[in-house]
N, C-alpha and C positions, 0 to 999 in steps of 0.2 A: 796323598796318603802313603804311609809306610807300614809294612807288616813284616815282622820278623818270624822266622821259623827255624827249626833244626836244633833247638835246645833239648836238654835231657840230662840223664844221669850217666856219668862215666867214671871209670876208675882212674886212679893216679897214673900219669903218663899216657893216658888214652888220648883220642882225638875226636874232634867234632867239626862239622862245617855248618856255620850259620848263614842263613840267607835273609836278605832284606828286599822285599819286592816293593817297587815304587810305582805309583800311579798318579796321574794328573800332572806330571812333569817328567822331563827327561833327566834321570839321575846323572848321566854323563856330562850334563851341562852345569853341574853343581859340585861343590865340595861336600863330601859326606864323611861321616865318622861312626865308629863303634864306641859305645860307652858301656860301662859296667857300674851297677849299683849293688852293693852288699847291704844286708840289713843294718840299719842304724847309721849308714854312711852316705856321703854325698855321691852323686853320679860323677864318675870320672872317665875321661876319655883315654883310650890307649891305642887307637889305630885310626888314622885319618887319610883321606885320599882327595887330592885336588881334582878340579874338572879336567886338568891336563894329564892326570895320572900320577902325579907326584905322591909319594906316600911317606908317612912318618909314624913311628911307633914309640910308645912309652918303653922305658928301659926294662920294665918287668916282663914285657912280652916279646921284646925284640929277639928275633931268631926262632921264636916259637909260633907266632901268629903271623898270618898274611892276609892283608885286605886286598880285595880285587873287585872288579865289576864286569858284568856281561852286558854290553850296551844293547845287544839285540833283545835280551830278556828284560832290560831295564831293572836289573837286579844287582845288588851289592852283596858281596860274600865276605865271610871271615873264616879262614882255615885256621883251626886251633890244634896244635900238636903239643905233646909233652905236658899235658894239663896237670895242674897242681891243685890241691884243695883250696888254696887262696885265690884261685881263678873263679871260684863259685860266685854266683850272683845273678842278677837280672841284667841281661844284655839288651841294649837298645841301639838302634841305628838312628841317625839324625841327619838332617839336611842343614848345611851351614851357609851363611851369607859370605863367609870368608874361610880361607884355609886356616883353621883355628882349633885349639883345644878347649876354648872357653865355651861353656854351655850357653852363655848369653849370646853367642854368635849363631846359635842354632834356632831355626824357626819352625821346624817340623820334626816330630818324634814318632817312632812306632810305639806300640804298647809294651814291647819287650818280650823276651823269651828267657826262661829260667835254665841256668846251667848249674849242675851240682857235680862236684868232683869229690869222690871219696878216696880216702887213703888206704 
């Protein structure tokens, strides 16, 4: 099971930290990712981390967002800085069978947490 938390409303250039608590498996043994879905749009990945700790970011968030994990807490994090209105959406974490951006490679999702950035 995956459960996200930390979403909310923030103003332009504000910051948020999202958490994704994992249970039933060790998240540090898996590749994980953060995805965002805006209303009327498909879910898109923007930050992924491999079981070895390799990270990749979509161009739109590179330099602003940081994905990390706390192995002791079995939790995945997303530090989001310099937030923009276009970052708004439902943020979900997922467990992947491979180090991948493809949603088809993910076999477990959290319910999501809402992030709203106002201008």
